[in-house]
Every structure is written in C-alpha cells, then in structure tokens.
BADO-229245 format. One record per residue (C-alpha): x, y, z; residue in three letters. Coordinates in pm, whole numbers, padded with zeros to 5 digits, always signed. Example, Ala and Ser with C-alpha at 12.3 -4.5 7.8 and 13.67 -1.06 7.14 Angstrom:
+01230-00450+00780ALA/+01367-00106+00714SER/
// end
This chain:
+00796-01965-00175MET/+00774-01845+00228GLU/+00633-01545+00312SER/+00938-01489+00567GLU/+01185-01537+00271GLU/+01088-01224+00093LEU/+01158-00904+00169GLU/+00928-00602+00050ILE/+01191-00334-00109THR/+01230-00042-00271GLU/+01188-00215-00618LYS/+00877-00333-00527ASP/+00719-00024-00435VAL/+00877+00143-00748MET/+00696-00138-00955GLU/+00366-00038-00808LEU/+00388+00352-00786MET/+00125+00376-01073GLY/-00091+00256-00832LEU/+00014+00530-00557PHE/+00040+00807-00848THR/-00271+00752-01010ARG/-00463+00965-00721VAL/-00392+01331-00731PRO/-00200+01447-00402PRO/-00503+01682-00311LEU/-00736+01378-00340LEU/-00524+01171-00141LEU/-00469+01422+00139ARG/-00785+01400+00160GLY/-00868+01087+00174VAL/-00574+01020+00439VAL/-00673+01277+00684SER/-01033+01186+00671ARG/-00891+00808+00749ASN/-01142+00686+00496SER/-01191+00330+00389ASN/-01024+00298+00036VAL/-01012-00073+00041VAL/-01415-00108+00048LYS/-01515+00141-00234SER/-01311-00064-00435PHE/-01386-00407-00307GLN/-01542-00557-00601ASN/-01226-00501-00832LYS/-00998-00606-00575ILE/-01187-00924-00540GLU/-01190-00953-00924ASP/-00806-00830-00964TYR/-00701-01110-00723LYS/-00760-01402-00927ASP/-00504-01275-01154GLU/-00209-01267-00883LEU/+00054-01520-00876SER/+00143-01662-00575GLU/+00468-01462-00566GLU/+00249-01150-00601ASP/+00000-01273-00308LEU/+00294-01321-00112ILE/+00441-01017-00125LYS/+00094-00868-00027ILE/+00074-01101+00264LYS/+00433-00953+00375LYS/+00328-00624+00341VAL/-00007-00676+00561LEU/+00265-00834+00838GLU/+00495-00554+00806MET/+00495-00316+01067PRO/+00318+00011+00949VAL/+00631+00263+01051GLU/+00854-00015+00795ASP/+00626+00034+00529LEU/+00581+00436+00564GLN/+01028+00427+00546LYS/+01016+00255+00252ILE/+00775+00469+00108LEU/+00965+00765+00211MET/+01307+00659+00058ASN/+01098+00565-00269VAL/+00974+00952-00275TYR/+01342+01067-00197THR/+01416+00908-00541GLU/+01109+00989-00702THR/+00975+01305-00544HIS/+00581+01173-00585GLN/+00399+01365-00387LYS/+00144+01097-00297GLN/+00435+00882-00131LEU/+00547+01151+00086LYS/+00166+01190+00218ILE/+00154+00809+00287LEU/+00505+00799+00417ALA/+00404+01064+00700ASP/+00326+00942+01045PRO/+00008+01113+01026LYS/-00103+00874+00791ALA/-00035+00543+00976GLU/-00420+00537+01086PRO/-00535+00539+00734PHE/-00264+00274+00665ILE/-00357+00033+00893ILE/-00729+00067+00876LYS/-00702+00019+00474ASN/-00410-00283+00519LEU/-00676-00445+00751GLN/-00931-00373+00523GLU/-00707-00570+00215LEU/-00652-00840+00481GLU/-01008-00932+00459LYS/-01083-00874+00124VAL/-00757-01091+00012MET/-00759-01351+00227PHE/
// end
C-alpha cells in the first residue's frame, strides 16, 4: 500500500481520538502555548510502541507527517464539530500550528 493512495479521514481521527482526549484541555492549552516538544518527552514509549504498528499504521503516520498542517487542522476542526472534544478545538486553532509542526518533525525523527 502506497502512502499516496491513502487519505487521512475524519474517521481515522475519530479512531485515534482517545489519544487526543486523554490530556485535560487546560494542560493541553498550556503545552501548545509553550510550544513544548511532547514527542521528546515520550520518545521511549513511542519507540517501544512503533514495533507493534502494522504497515498500514505506519503508512497513515507517514501520510500525516507529509500532510500540510492546515489540512490536518481542518480535519481536527471537523471532528471537533462532531464530538465537541475541547482538545481537538485547541489543536485546530491556527495558533497551534507551530506546536503541531514541531511535534510532527520530532515524530518523524523517532518513527523513520
């Protein structure tokens, strides 16, 4: 399966939403505003977990890493509209773009 063939959909975000919503909104807002590198904080756990990922999971991750942040934030906002999960709204805010870029770059270093 090629990365170009796979699209990241709102359904994919919904399936992974548990990861987004574990962090309380107030804490997430602070992490985003400080532009924290959360990937670095969880690097060991990510490295341990990546061995359990399927080829399709890895392709989806790669696709997200290649996706323009603006497109990813549109998906997050669409899912927020359906679910009203405050964490998704925080990440969909244009002010979160530097945080998302930084953490996607760090995730790419850890994953690939």
